[in-house]
C-alpha positions in Angstrom: 4.9 -31.9 38.3 2.9 -30.2 35.6 5.9 -27.9 34.8 8.2 -30.9 34.5 5.9 -32.7 32.2 5.4 -29.7 29.9 9.2 -29.3 29.6 9.4 -32.8 28.1 6.5 -32.6 25.7 7.7 -34.1 22.3 7.9 -31.9 19.2 5.4 -32.7 16.5 6.6 -35.6 14.4 8.3 -34.7 11.1 5.9 -36.8 9.2 3.0 -34.8 10.5 4.6 -31.5 9.5 5.2 -32.8 6.0 1.7 -33.9 5.6 0.4 -30.5 6.7 2.7 -28.9 4.0 1.4 -31.3 1.3 -2.2 -30.7 2.4 -2.0 -26.9 2.3 0.0 -27.0 -1.0 -2.5 -29.2 -2.8 -5.3 -27.0 -1.7 -3.6 -24.0 -3.2 -2.7 -26.0 -6.4 -6.3 -27.1 -6.8 -7.8 -23.6 -6.3 -5.3 -22.0 -8.7 -4.8 -24.7 -11.3 -8.5 -25.1 -12.2 -8.6 -21.4 -13.0 -6.7 -22.2 -16.1 -10.0 -23.0 -17.7 -10.7 -19.3 -17.8 -7.4 -18.5 -19.5 -8.0 -21.2 -22.1 -11.5 -19.8 -23.0 -10.3 -16.2 -23.0 -7.3 -17.0 -25.2 -9.2 -18.7 -28.0 -11.8 -15.9 -27.9 -8.9 -13.5 -28.4 -8.0 -15.2 -31.6 -5.3 -17.7 -30.6 -5.7 -21.4 -31.6 -6.0 -24.2 -29.1 -2.4 -25.2 -29.8 -1.1 -21.7 -29.3 -3.1 -21.4 -26.1 -1.7 -24.6 -24.7 1.8 -23.7 -25.7 1.6 -20.4 -23.7 0.6 -22.4 -20.6 3.3 -24.9 -21.1 6.2 -22.5 -21.9 5.3 -19.3 -20.2 3.4 -20.6 -17.2 2.7 -17.4 -15.4 -0.9 -16.6 -15.3 -0.8 -12.8 -15.0 1.6 -12.5 -18.0 -0.5 -14.9 -20.1 -3.7 -13.0 -19.4 -2.0 -9.7 -20.2 -0.6 -11.0 -23.5 -3.9 -12.3 -24.8 -5.7 -9.2 -23.5 -3.4 -7.0 -25.6 -3.9 -9.2 -28.6 -7.7 -9.2 -28.2 -7.6 -5.4 -28.0 -5.8 -5.1 -31.3 -2.4 -4.2 -29.8 0.9 -4.8 -31.6 2.8 -8.0 -30.8 5.6 -5.9 -29.3 3.2 -4.4 -26.8 1.8 -7.8 -26.0 5.2 -9.2 -25.3 6.4 -6.2 -23.4 3.4 -6.2 -21.1 3.8 -9.9 -20.4 7.5 -9.4 -19.7 6.9 -6.5 -17.4 4.4 -8.5 -15.3 6.8 -11.5 -15.3 9.8 -9.6 -13.9 8.5 -10.1 -10.4 9.5 -13.7 -10.7 13.1 -12.6 -10.9 12.7 -11.0 -7.4 11.2 -14.2 -6.2 14.2 -16.1 -7.5 16.6 -13.9 -5.6 14.8 -14.8 -2.4 14.2 -18.5 -3.0 17.6 -19.3 -4.5 19.5 -19.3 -1.2 16.5 -20.7 0.6 16.0 -23.8 -1.5 19.7 -24.2 -2.2 19.3 -26.2 -5.4 22.1 -26.4 -7.9 22.5 -27.3 -11.6 19.7 -29.0 -13.3 17.4 -28.9 -10.3 17.8 -25.2 -10.1 17.0 -24.7 -13.8 13.9 -27.0 -13.6 12.7 -25.2 -10.4 12.8 -21.9 -12.2 9.9 -22.9 -14.4 7.7 -23.5 -11.3 8.6 -20.1 -9.8 5.3 -18.4 -9.5 3.4 -16.4 -6.8 1.8 -19.4 -5.2 4.9 -21.7 -5.0 6.9 -18.8 -3.6 4.2 -18.1 -0.9 4.0 -21.7 0.1 7.8 -22.1 0.6 9.2 -18.9 2.1 7.3 -19.3 5.4 8.5 -22.8 6.1 10.9 -23.4 9.1 13.2 -25.8 7.4 14.8 -26.3 3.9 13.1 -29.7 3.6 9.6 -28.2 4.2 10.3 -25.2 2.0 11.3 -27.5 -0.9 8.3 -29.7 -0.4 5.9 -26.7 -0.4 7.5 -25.3 -3.5 7.4 -28.5 -5.5 4.0 -29.7 -4.5 2.4 -26.3 -5.1 4.3 -25.4 -8.3 4.1 -28.9 -9.7 0.4 -29.3 -8.8 -0.5 -26.0 -10.4 1.6 -26.7 -13.5 -0.3 -30.0 -14.2 -3.7 -28.6 -13.4 -3.2 -25.3 -15.1 -2.2 -27.0 -18.4 -5.0 -29.5 -18.1 -7.7 -26.9 -17.5 -6.2 -24.6 -20.1 -6.8 -27.3 -22.7 -10.3 -27.9 -21.4 -11.1 -24.2 -21.4 -9.6 -23.7 -24.9 -11.7 -26.6 -26.3 -14.8 -25.4 -24.5 -14.2 -21.8 -25.7 -14.4 -22.9 -29.3 -17.8 -24.3 -28.6 -19.2 -21.7 -26.1 -17.8 -18.6 -27.8 -16.6 -15.4 -26.1 -16.2 -16.1 -22.3 -16.9 -12.4 -21.5 -20.6 -13.3 -22.2 -20.5 -15.4 -19.0 -18.5 -12.9 -16.9 -15.2 -14.7 -17.0 -13.3 -11.5 -17.9 -14.5 -10.0 -14.6 -13.3 -13.0 -12.7 -9.8 -12.4 -14.0 -9.6 -8.9 -12.5 -11.3 -10.0 -9.3 -8.9 -12.8 -8.7 -5.9 -10.5 -9.4 -7.3 -7.8 -7.0 -7.9 -10.5 -4.3 -4.2 -11.5 -4.6 -3.0 -7.9 -4.5 -5.2 -6.4 -1.8 -3.4 -8.0 1.3 -0.2 -6.4 0.1 -1.6 -2.9 0.3 -1.8 -2.6 4.1 0.7 0.3 4.1 -0.9 3.7 3.2 2.1 4.5 1.0 1.5 1.4 -1.0 -2.1 2.3 -1.5 -1.1 5.7 -2.8 1.3 4.2 -5.3 -1.4 1.7 -6.4 -4.0 4.5 -6.8 -1.5 6.6 -8.8 -0.6 3.8 -11.1 -4.3 3.0 -11.7 -5.1 6.6 -12.5 -2.3 6.8 -15.0 -3.4 3.6 -16.7 -7.1 4.7 -16.9 -6.0 8.1 -18.2 -4.0 6.5 -21.0 -6.7 4.0 -22.1 -8.5 6.3 -24.5 -5.4 7.8 -26.1 -2.9 5.0 -26.4 -2.6 1.6 -28.0 -3.6 -1.6 -26.1 -0.9 -2.6 -23.7 0.7 0.8 -23.2 -1.4 1.7 -20.1 -0.2 -1.4 -18.3 3.4 -0.6 -19.1 3.0 3.0 -18.0 1.3 2.0 -14.7 4.2 -0.5 -14.1 6.7 2.3 -14.7 4.9 4.6 -12.3 4.9 1.9 -9.6 8.6 1.1 -10.1 9.6 4.7 -9.9 7.4 5.4 -6.8 8.7 2.2 -5.2 12.3 3.3 -5.8 11.6 6.7 -4.3 9.9 5.3 -1.3 12.7 2.8 -0.7 15.2 5.7 -0.8 13.2 7.3 2.0 13.2 4.1 4.1 9.6 3.0 3.3 9.3 -0.7 2.4 
């Protein structure tokens, strides 16, 4: 009797699954979007105006690249180095697009608009979903929520930064690195990946005293790409 009953247990209702996706996505959006206050404060402290800072969040909208660009500017690096560093960090979004394009299956204008929301968090909240509907929902709620909150808190941080001064006084520059490491660490479970990360970090640290701002990041990225290509050739993923 028990066996017969268990065979006919109903599947969770679709509405319940959608609510779970929305709940999880909004949680990620809130945690990530409010971090834009740090970018806004760091950016104005680096010499950008409030308008320039907000334009970066509106048009670039990829946190790591934004922080990298203003970091190079703050260190006195050339504009070319700042743009190249931001571009290098942003290339990972191209790889996300290759994965999400077939999964979300949008076409035309929808596909173009979705490309602007293609970030780490929206990708993570969509690739694990069992259906296209849930994948699209997770992508839109996460990406859209972060976009709105990130830009709002960028503005607040930029305005506050003009009043409070350099955010490094309050340790916000350390928070940037800590957050990035927290995002990266779970991806370094494989020993080979740890070796690549350590090698890239060593190259970057070695170049800091002898090169212009932005060059160490570019060099570390080149090391990681080369090592990744070599490992893939040997069957290591």
